[in-house]
C-alpha positions in Angstrom: -102.2 -37.3 -12.7 -104.1 -39.4 -10.5 -104.9 -39.0 -6.7 -105.8 -42.2 -5.1 -107.4 -42.0 -1.4 -107.6 -45.1 0.7 -110.4 -44.3 3.3 -110.8 -46.3 6.4 -113.6 -46.0 9.0 -111.8 -46.7 12.3 -113.4 -48.5 15.4 -114.8 -46.2 17.8 -111.9 -44.2 19.7 -109.1 -45.8 17.8 -108.0 -42.5 16.0 -104.9 -41.9 18.4 -103.7 -45.7 18.0 -104.3 -45.7 14.2 -101.8 -42.3 13.9 -99.2 -44.2 16.0 -99.7 -47.1 13.9 -99.2 -45.3 10.6 -96.2 -43.8 11.9 -94.6 -47.2 12.0 -95.8 -48.2 8.8 -94.4 -45.0 7.4 -90.8 -46.1 8.8 -91.2 -49.3 6.7 -92.4 -47.7 3.4 -89.5 -45.1 3.8 -86.9 -47.8 4.4 -88.2 -49.5 0.9 -88.2 -45.9 -0.8 -91.9 -45.4 -1.1 -93.2 -42.0 -1.6 -95.0 -40.6 1.5 -98.8 -40.5 1.6 -100.7 -37.6 2.9 -102.8 -38.5 6.2 -105.9 -36.8 6.5 -108.5 -37.2 9.5 -112.1 -36.2 9.9 -113.2 -32.5 11.0 -117.0 -33.4 10.0 -118.7 -36.2 8.7 -118.2 -39.8 9.9 -116.4 -39.8 12.9 -113.1 -41.8 13.0 -112.4 -41.4 9.3 -108.8 -42.0 8.4 -107.5 -41.3 4.9 -104.3 -42.1 3.1 -103.9 -39.9 0.0 -101.1 -40.4 -2.7 -100.6 -39.2 -6.1 -99.6 -41.1 -9.1 -98.4 -40.1 -12.8 -101.2 -42.8 -14.1 -102.9 -46.0 -13.4 -100.1 -47.9 -14.6 -97.8 -46.4 -11.8 -100.4 -46.9 -9.1 -100.8 -50.5 -10.1 -96.9 -51.0 -9.9 -96.7 -49.3 -6.5 -99.7 -51.3 -5.2 -97.9 -54.7 -6.5 -94.6 -53.6 -4.8 -96.5 -52.8 -1.5 -98.4 -56.1 -1.5 -94.9 -57.8 -2.4 -93.2 -56.5 0.7 -93.6 -59.0 3.4 -92.4 -56.7 6.3 -95.3 -54.1 5.5 -98.0 -56.8 5.1 -97.1 -58.3 8.6 -97.1 -54.7 10.1 -100.5 -54.0 8.0 -102.2 -56.9 9.4 -101.1 -56.9 12.9 -100.9 -53.3 14.0 -103.5 -51.3 11.4 -106.3 -53.7 10.3 -107.3 -54.4 13.9 -108.2 -50.7 14.3 -110.2 -50.5 11.1 -114.0 -51.0 10.9 -114.3 -50.8 7.1 -112.6 -49.0 4.0 -112.9 -48.0 0.6 -110.6 -46.6 -2.4 -111.4 -43.5 -4.2 -109.5 -42.7 -7.3 -109.6 -39.2 -9.0 -108.1 -37.8 -12.3 -106.3 -34.4 -11.3 -107.9 -31.5 -13.5 -105.6 -28.3 -13.5 
């Protein structure tokens, strides 16, 4: 099992907007039967950190999910018009779950 975290550094003061925008994005994803991501925000460390955390059975499952998401026109339009303008930078972290 793997955990994927998409870590975004939001522009200063844009946390409330990002949370509201993400709620819109979740509606689109649910309509297309995507599993929910967990949303995390900072308590310490870099201000205005917004993290989307998802779990997959393996890298192949992540790759297929990403391919499906990138092929979804409605989500892409929302992402580039509503979410990206709020973001300063971002990165992806991937972890193997050890239990």
